[in-house]
C-alpha positions as CSV (number, residue, x, y, z in Angstrom):
1,M,114.9,-53.5,-14.6
2,K,112.7,-56.3,-13.6
3,F,108.9,-56.2,-14.1
4,N,107.0,-57.4,-10.9
5,Y,103.8,-59.2,-11.9
6,K,102.7,-59.8,-8.4
7,K,102.6,-56.1,-7.5
8,L,100.7,-55.3,-10.7
9,L,98.2,-58.1,-10.2
10,K,97.8,-57.0,-6.6
11,K,97.2,-53.3,-7.8
12,V,94.7,-54.4,-10.5
13,F,92.8,-56.6,-8.0
14,I,92.6,-53.7,-5.5
15,I,91.5,-51.2,-8.2
16,T,88.9,-53.8,-9.4
17,F,87.6,-54.3,-5.9
18,I,87.3,-50.6,-5.3
19,I,85.3,-50.1,-8.5
20,Y,83.1,-53.0,-7.7
21,F,82.4,-51.8,-4.2
22,T,81.7,-48.2,-5.4
23,V,79.2,-49.4,-8.0
24,T,77.6,-51.8,-5.6
25,I,77.2,-49.0,-3.0
26,Y,75.7,-46.7,-5.7
27,H,73.1,-49.2,-6.8
28,Q,72.2,-49.9,-3.1
29,Q,71.7,-46.1,-2.5
30,I,69.4,-46.0,-5.5
31,T,67.4,-48.8,-4.1
32,L,67.3,-47.3,-0.7
33,N,66.0,-44.0,-2.1
34,S,63.2,-45.9,-3.9
35,Y,62.2,-47.6,-0.7
36,Q,62.2,-44.3,1.2
37,D,59.8,-42.9,-1.5
38,N,57.6,-45.9,-1.1
39,I,57.5,-45.5,2.7
40,M,56.6,-41.8,2.4
41,A,53.8,-42.7,0.0
42,V,52.5,-45.4,2.4
43,E,52.7,-43.1,5.4
44,E,50.7,-40.4,3.4
45,E,48.1,-43.0,2.5
46,I,47.9,-44.1,6.2
47,K,47.4,-40.5,7.2
48,E,44.5,-40.0,4.7
49,E,42.8,-43.3,5.8
50,E,43.1,-42.2,9.4
51,E,41.5,-38.8,8.7
52,Y,38.7,-40.8,6.7
53,K,38.2,-43.0,9.7
54,E,37.8,-40.0,12.0
55,S,35.2,-38.5,9.7
56,L,33.3,-41.8,9.7
57,V,33.5,-42.0,13.5
58,S,32.2,-38.4,13.8
59,L,29.4,-39.2,11.3
60,K,28.4,-42.3,13.3
61,E,28.3,-40.3,16.5
62,N,26.1,-37.6,14.9
63,S,23.8,-40.0,13.0
64,N,21.2,-40.0,15.8
65,S,21.1,-36.3,16.1
66,L,17.9,-34.5,15.1
67,E,19.9,-32.1,12.9
68,Y,21.5,-34.9,10.9
69,I,18.2,-36.7,10.5
70,E,16.5,-33.5,9.3
71,T,19.4,-32.8,6.8
72,I,19.1,-36.3,5.3
73,A,15.3,-36.1,5.1
74,R,15.6,-32.8,3.2
75,E,18.5,-33.6,0.9
76,K,18.0,-37.3,0.0
77,L,14.3,-37.9,0.6
78,N,13.0,-34.4,-0.5
79,M,10.9,-34.3,2.8
80,Y,9.9,-30.9,4.3
81,K,7.9,-29.9,7.4
82,P,4.2,-29.5,7.1
83,D,4.0,-25.8,7.5
84,E,6.9,-25.1,5.3
85,K,6.6,-23.5,1.8
86,V,8.9,-25.0,-0.9
87,Y,9.9,-23.1,-4.0
88,R,11.6,-24.9,-6.9
89,D,13.6,-23.4,-9.7
90,R,12.9,-24.7,-13.2
């Protein structure tokens, strides 16, 4: 019985290639999953920033209304109407 080194070498090469290919695919999948997580986090941050932008636009539109001016005068400047009684808790 003659031992064929060419066939053995070919089988070892194919098995080595399959193992290398499998490990490479596995590492790439881990990297892709990491990128997907990053994309989802950035998309969530974009959504939050868009909501913040909408609130700022709304605030800008309402900044000239009398209700807003009165609210700011009461809360930030402690101003009240002349005929209004003010009670304070101590």
